N, C-alpha and C positions, 0 to 999 in steps of 0.2 A: 504494500500500500504506500502510495506517495503521500508525504506529509507537508502541508503548507501552513505557514504562519501568515495570517491575513490581518494586516493592520488597517483599520478604518477609522473614520472620524464621524460618521453618521450611519444611519440605517442603510443597509443594502437595498437597492431597488430590485425588482424582478429582472431587469436587464443586467444589473451587476451580478446577480446570482447566476444567471445563465452564462455570463461571460467568464466568471472565475471557475465555474464547475465544468466547463467544456474546454478549458485550456489544455488539458492532458488527454483529450480524446476519451477513450473508453476506460482508461485506468482509474481504479478506485482512489479517491483522494480524501484524506482526513484534514479538516481545517481546524486550526487553533486560532481563534479570532481575538484580537486585541482592539479595544475601542477606548480612545481617550475622550472623556466628556469635553465638548467644544470649548468651554471656557478656559481649559488649561493648555490648549495646544498651541496657540499663537496669540500675540497681543492684538487688541482690538484695531489698532492702526494698520497693521499688516493685512488683516482681514478686510478692512475697508478699502485699502489700496487695491487688493486683488479684485474686489467687487467692482471698483471703478474701472480697472483694466479690462474686465469682462463686459463692461457696459451695463452693469447691474446697479444703477445709481440708487434705486429704491432699497436694495439690500445693504448698500453702504450706509444709508441713512438709518437703517434699523439695527446696526451693530450695537448701538448703545442699549438696546432692549434685549439683547441676547443674554440668557442666563450664563453666569460664569461661576467657576469654583464649585463650592458645595451645592449651589442651586442647580448646576448642570448635571449632577450625578443621576437624579431620577430620570431625566430625559435620556441620558447616556445609557442607563440600564435598559430602558424601554427599546432604544435603538439596537442595542446588542441582542436583546431577546428576539426582536423582529428578524434580525439578520440570521440568527441561529436557526429559527424556524424555517426561513427561506432556504438555507443551505441543506437542511435535513429533508425538506420536502422535495428537493432536487435529487435526493438519493445519496448525499454525502454525509459522512460523519462530521459532526461539528460540536465544538465546545468553545467557550469563550470567557473572557473576563474584562473588567474595566481596568484601565491603567491608573494606578494610584500614585506612582512615583514618576521619575523621569522616563519618557517613552522609550528611549533607546536602550536604557538599562533593562526595562521590562521586556523589550523585544529580544535582546541578547539572551536574557535568562530563559525566556520561553523557547527560543531556538535550541538552546542547550538541553533544556528539560525534556523537550518533545522529540529531539533528534530530527528536527525539520530538514527537509530537502531543499526548501526555498522559502523566501519571504516575498509576499505580494503586498505592496503598499497601494491601496485603492483610495484615492482622495479626489476632491475637487482640485483644479489647478491653483497653485499658490505661487504666482509669478515672481514675487519679490524673493521669497525664500529659495525658489528653484534657480533664479538667476545667480544668487550668491552660494548655491549648493549647500543651503542650510535646511532643506526640506528633509523629511524623514528618510526617504529613499536614498538620497545622496549621502547622508551621514551614516545610514545603516550599512551601506556597501563597505565601509571601512571598519565595521565593528562586529558583524554577525558571523562571518566565515562561511556563508552559503550565498548562492545567487539571489539577488534582489531585483524584483520586477516592479517597475513603477507603472501603474495604470490610473486612468482618470475615470471617475464615476460617469455613468452614462446619462444620468438625469438627476434632477433634484429629488431628494427624499421627502 
């Protein structure tokens, strides 16, 4: 069985589930999902700049109303639960957890613990962080010791 650590920042859509579950053809895949509640992943300014770069001015204006820190945990758990249900419904084994500490430390620990064959980072575009190679995928490539695949979410959750 192929083992993937899937790092996400929001609930997987049905298109995302289909995308990641078909990456390896007919091979059985077990997913270990990590989700960091939105409030802890990047500061509000970077998210607003990304929204503006994508032409989503309404989203940039709403960044101030986005739950952060402890307030984001409930939404994060719900997004994780929805994602796990979707992966299992597609026929994959899936388990997951919220990231409580530094995301890359949690990722490295889970890769070692699970004996993962790869890491998939599935997020919305984060242009500022990607430009400076400070996004999760770029930084993980130097830390986890397995191939890291960067994918963009198909649509809004």
